[in-house]
C-alpha positions in Angstrom: 117.4 85.5 106.7 119.0 84.3 110.0 119.1 80.6 108.9 120.9 80.2 105.6 119.1 76.9 104.9 115.7 78.5 105.3 113.5 79.4 102.4 110.8 82.0 102.7 108.0 82.5 100.2 105.6 85.4 99.6 102.2 84.2 98.3 100.0 86.8 96.6 96.4 86.0 95.8 93.9 87.1 93.1 91.7 90.2 93.1 92.0 92.3 89.9 92.4 95.9 91.0 92.5 94.7 94.6 96.1 93.7 93.9 97.1 97.2 94.9 96.4 96.2 98.5 99.2 93.6 98.2 101.7 96.3 97.2 100.9 98.3 100.3 101.7 95.3 102.4 105.0 94.8 100.5 105.8 98.4 101.2 105.4 97.8 104.9 107.5 94.6 104.7 110.3 96.6 103.0 110.5 99.0 105.9 110.8 96.3 108.6 114.4 95.4 108.0 113.7 91.7 107.7 117.1 91.2 106.2 120.5 92.8 106.9 121.0 94.1 103.4 118.9 95.3 100.4 118.1 91.8 99.2 114.6 90.5 99.4 113.7 88.5 102.5 111.8 86.1 100.2 113.6 83.8 97.8 110.3 82.4 96.4 107.5 84.4 95.0 104.1 82.8 94.1 101.3 84.6 92.5 97.9 84.0 91.1 95.8 86.4 88.9 96.7 90.0 89.9 99.1 88.5 92.5 101.1 87.0 89.6 101.8 90.5 88.3 103.0 91.6 91.7 105.0 88.5 92.3 106.7 88.8 88.9 107.6 92.5 89.5 109.0 91.7 93.0 111.0 88.7 91.7 112.4 90.8 88.8 113.8 93.3 91.4 114.5 90.8 94.2 118.1 92.0 94.6 116.8 95.2 96.1 113.5 94.8 98.0 113.0 98.5 98.7 113.3 99.4 95.0 111.0 96.5 94.2 108.4 97.7 96.6 108.6 101.4 95.4 108.5 100.3 91.8 105.4 98.3 92.2 103.8 101.0 94.2 104.4 103.5 91.4 102.9 101.0 88.9 99.6 100.7 90.8 99.3 104.3 91.9 99.6 105.6 88.4 97.5 102.8 86.7 94.6 103.9 84.6 91.7 101.8 83.2 92.8 102.4 79.6 96.2 100.8 80.4 94.3 97.6 81.4 91.4 97.3 79.0 90.0 99.3 76.0 87.6 101.9 77.2 86.7 103.6 73.9 83.1 103.4 72.8 83.9 101.7 69.5 85.7 98.7 71.1 83.2 98.1 73.9 80.2 98.6 71.5 81.6 95.9 69.1 81.9 93.5 72.0 78.4 94.3 73.2 76.9 93.8 69.8 78.6 90.4 69.4 77.2 89.3 72.8 73.7 90.5 71.9 73.8 88.8 68.5 75.0 85.5 69.9 72.7 85.4 72.9 69.7 86.4 70.7 70.4 84.4 67.6 72.8 81.7 68.7 70.3 79.0 67.7 70.1 80.4 64.2 73.7 81.3 63.5 75.3 78.5 65.6 78.2 78.8 67.9 79.2 81.8 70.0 82.1 84.2 69.2 82.3 86.4 72.3 85.3 85.5 74.5 85.0 88.2 77.2 83.3 91.4 78.2 86.5 93.5 77.9 89.4 93.7 75.5 92.6 93.6 77.7 95.2 94.1 74.9 96.4 97.3 76.5 97.4 95.3 79.6 99.9 93.3 77.5 101.7 96.5 76.5 101.6 97.9 80.1 103.1 94.7 81.6 105.8 94.7 78.9 106.8 98.3 79.8 106.5 98.1 83.6 107.7 94.6 84.6 111.4 93.8 83.7 110.9 90.1 83.4 114.3 89.5 81.9 115.8 90.3 85.3 114.1 87.2 86.9 116.8 85.0 85.3 119.5 87.4 86.4 118.4 87.3 90.0 118.2 83.5 89.9 121.8 83.4 88.6 123.1 85.9 91.2 121.4 84.1 94.1 118.9 86.8 94.9 116.0 84.5 93.9 115.2 80.9 94.0 111.9 80.7 92.1 109.0 82.6 90.6 105.8 80.7 90.3 102.7 81.9 88.4 99.5 79.8 88.2 96.9 79.8 85.4 94.0 77.5 84.6 93.9 75.4 81.4 90.4 75.9 80.2 90.3 72.5 78.4 91.9 70.2 80.9 90.7 72.1 84.0 94.2 71.7 85.5 95.8 74.5 87.6 99.2 74.8 85.8 101.9 76.5 87.8 104.6 77.9 85.5 107.9 78.0 87.4 111.2 79.8 86.6 113.7 78.5 89.1 117.2 77.6 90.1 118.4 74.1 89.2 117.4 71.3 91.5 113.8 72.3 92.1 111.6 69.3 91.0 108.2 69.9 89.4 105.1 68.1 90.7 101.9 66.5 89.4 98.9 66.2 91.7 95.3 65.8 91.0 94.3 68.9 88.9 97.6 70.6 89.8 100.8 70.5 87.7 104.1 72.3 88.0 105.9 73.2 84.8 109.2 74.8 84.2 109.1 77.8 81.9 110.8 81.1 81.2 108.0 83.4 82.4 106.9 86.1 80.1 104.1 88.6 79.7 101.8 85.9 78.3 102.0 83.9 81.5 101.0 87.0 83.5 98.1 87.7 81.1 96.9 84.2 81.4 97.1 84.0 85.2 95.2 87.4 85.5 92.4 86.7 83.0 89.4 87.2 85.2 86.6 84.8 84.1 84.1 86.3 81.7 85.5 89.8 81.9 89.0 89.2 80.5 89.8 86.9 77.5 91.7 83.6 77.7 95.3 83.6 76.6 97.0 81.0 74.4 100.4 79.5 75.5 102.0 76.7 73.5 98.7 75.8 71.9 96.8 75.7 75.2 94.2 78.2 76.4 94.5 79.6 79.9 92.5 81.8 82.2 92.6 83.1 85.7 94.7 80.8 87.9 92.2 80.9 90.8 89.5 79.0 88.9 91.2 75.6 89.7 93.8 76.7 92.2 92.4 74.9 95.2 95.8 74.9 97.0 97.6 78.2 96.3 100.2 77.6 99.1 101.2 74.2 97.7 103.7 75.4 95.0 105.8 77.3 97.6 105.9 74.2 99.9 106.7 71.9 96.9 109.7 74.2 96.2 111.0 73.9 99.8 109.6 77.0 101.6 109.5 76.6 105.4 108.4 80.2 106.0 105.4 81.8 104.3 103.8 85.2 104.2 100.4 85.1 102.5 98.5 88.2 101.5 94.8 88.1 100.8 92.5 90.9 99.5 89.3 90.2 101.4 88.3 91.4 104.9 88.3 88.5 107.3 85.1 89.5 109.1 82.3 86.9 108.8 78.7 88.1 108.1 76.1 86.6 110.4 73.0 85.0 108.9 70.9 86.4 111.7 71.6 90.1 110.8 70.0 90.1 107.4 66.3 90.1 106.9 64.4 89.5 103.6 65.6 91.4 100.6 64.8 91.8 96.9 65.7 88.9 94.6 69.4 89.2 93.9 70.4 90.7 90.5 72.9 89.2 88.0 75.4 91.7 89.3 75.1 90.6 92.9 75.3 86.9 91.9 78.3 87.6 89.7 80.0 89.4 92.5 79.5 86.4 94.8 80.8 84.0 92.2 83.9 86.1 91.5 84.4 86.4 95.3 84.3 82.7 95.7 86.4 81.7 92.7 89.1 84.3 93.2 89.4 84.8 96.9 88.3 81.7 98.8 91.1 79.3 98.0 94.0 81.0 99.8 92.0 81.5 103.0 91.0 77.9 103.1 94.5 76.8 102.3 95.8 78.8 105.2 93.3 77.1 107.5 94.5 73.7 106.2 98.1 74.6 106.8 97.4 75.7 110.3 95.6 72.4 111.0 98.5 70.3 109.6 100.9 72.2 111.9 98.6 71.5 114.8 98.4 67.8 114.0 102.2 67.5 113.7 102.7 69.3 117.0 100.2 67.0 118.7 101.9 64.0 117.3 105.3 65.4 118.1 106.4 64.7 114.5 108.7 66.6 112.3 106.9 65.2 109.2 104.3 62.7 108.0 104.7 60.9 104.7 101.6 60.5 102.6 101.2 58.5 99.5 102.2 61.4 97.2 103.8 63.9 99.5 105.4 64.6 102.8 103.7 66.9 105.3 106.0 69.1 107.5 105.4 72.1 109.7 105.5 75.4 107.9 105.5 78.7 109.8 103.2 81.2 108.2 101.8 84.7 108.7 98.5 85.7 107.1 97.8 89.4 106.2 94.3 90.5 105.0 92.4 93.8 104.7 91.0 95.3 107.9 88.3 97.0 105.8 85.8 95.7 103.2 87.4 96.6 99.8 84.0 96.2 98.1 82.6 98.9 100.3 85.6 101.2 99.7 85.0 100.8 96.0 81.5 102.4 96.3 83.2 105.8 96.9 85.2 105.5 93.6 82.5 104.0 91.4 82.3 107.1 89.2 86.0 106.8 88.5 85.2 103.9 86.2 84.9 104.8 82.5 81.4 105.9 81.7 80.9 103.2 79.1 81.9 100.5 81.6 79.5 101.9 84.2 76.8 101.8 81.5 77.5 98.1 80.8 77.5 97.2 84.6 74.1 98.9 85.0 72.7 96.3 82.7 73.6 93.7 85.3 71.9 95.3 88.3 71.7 98.5 90.4 74.9 100.3 91.4 74.7 99.1 95.0 74.9 95.4 93.8 77.9 95.9 91.5 80.4 97.1 94.1 82.2 93.7 94.3 82.6 93.6 90.5 83.7 97.2 90.5 86.4 96.5 93.1 88.0 94.0 90.6 87.8 96.4 87.7 88.6 99.7 89.2 92.2 100.1 87.9 92.3 103.8 88.9 95.0 105.9 90.7 92.9 107.2 93.6 91.3 103.9 94.4 94.6 102.0 94.0 96.4 104.5 96.2 93.7 104.0 98.9 94.3 100.3 98.8 98.1 100.7 99.0 97.6 102.8 102.1 95.3 100.2 103.6 97.7 97.4 102.8 100.6 99.4 104.3 98.8 100.0 107.6 97.6 96.4 107.8 101.2 95.2 107.1 102.6 97.4 109.9 100.1 95.9 112.4 101.7 92.5 111.7 105.3 93.7 112.4 105.8 91.7 115.6 104.5 88.4 114.0 106.7 89.0 110.9 109.8 89.8 112.9 109.3 86.6 114.9 108.8 84.6 111.7 112.1 85.7 110.3 114.0 85.3 113.6 113.1 81.6 113.8 
């Protein structure tokens, strides 16, 4: 970075299998020569849900950004469903029977035992093999990394807890429903942050039960700013195009699948987009007031330069072409929620499959290249 005092953060949002798109963007960033040497142009990595896995992988290899990008690309382009959740008939049937039993006879037997629709125990092993988390500490010590932040939701307090592994001197924070907590980040933190509601089980950490970080993460950019970032690159996984209310006539009553897709979309994807809008507005206010900062009751607001990168195509629509790549038993379960056409958003979160992920990596790479001028300008300032 041209200014040795500057601190740049890469913020990666949620999205399940859509996380492959983020790696494509990172691949483009690695080719742009944003730094003079191999070291990462970012010294802070913040991730939520699938973004936490990518952030951790990049932080672990921050001393050589090109290697980090190619390593994560290899992870996603060779990922298979059975490396993320159990796909055998026995495992999924057992979960299905438990759900049917508790939904049908819950009033008789009392209490519900199902915790999720899928068993993600294979993901724990995959992350342990693919992400060299021990190198996060090494990179902090050698100066290649300032902080890695991973956010998860405490299901009992409803707080968004951001676990932070960082260099000395970075203070933690406590805001309404948002807490920063120092930790040596391990696989369990990544499992917790990426536990998609209803589909993936919660994860216990120090006696607390956590799920997907997006559930309560109303301000995903905040951790990076709290840790001193003055340059931000944020990567989303949803097409920015708005759908007009006037273009859609009457349709059939929406299925459970369609409603579930909308809920997942809102819970996992909305926050980072809204936070970018708030950041832009704060920058505009400070500019209009000709102020370098404004002190509030709990925090100081200062201008932060940012670049937003999001898909130029609808990933849900892309997923329709790869629907049959899902394991047959998973497709069977999804059919119970609604017709195929209404499960595409859900499918796009669960389609951990090489050809689909490679398609998203390619899309992310192309979208990242389109932002080259903005990115070069960001790192020249």
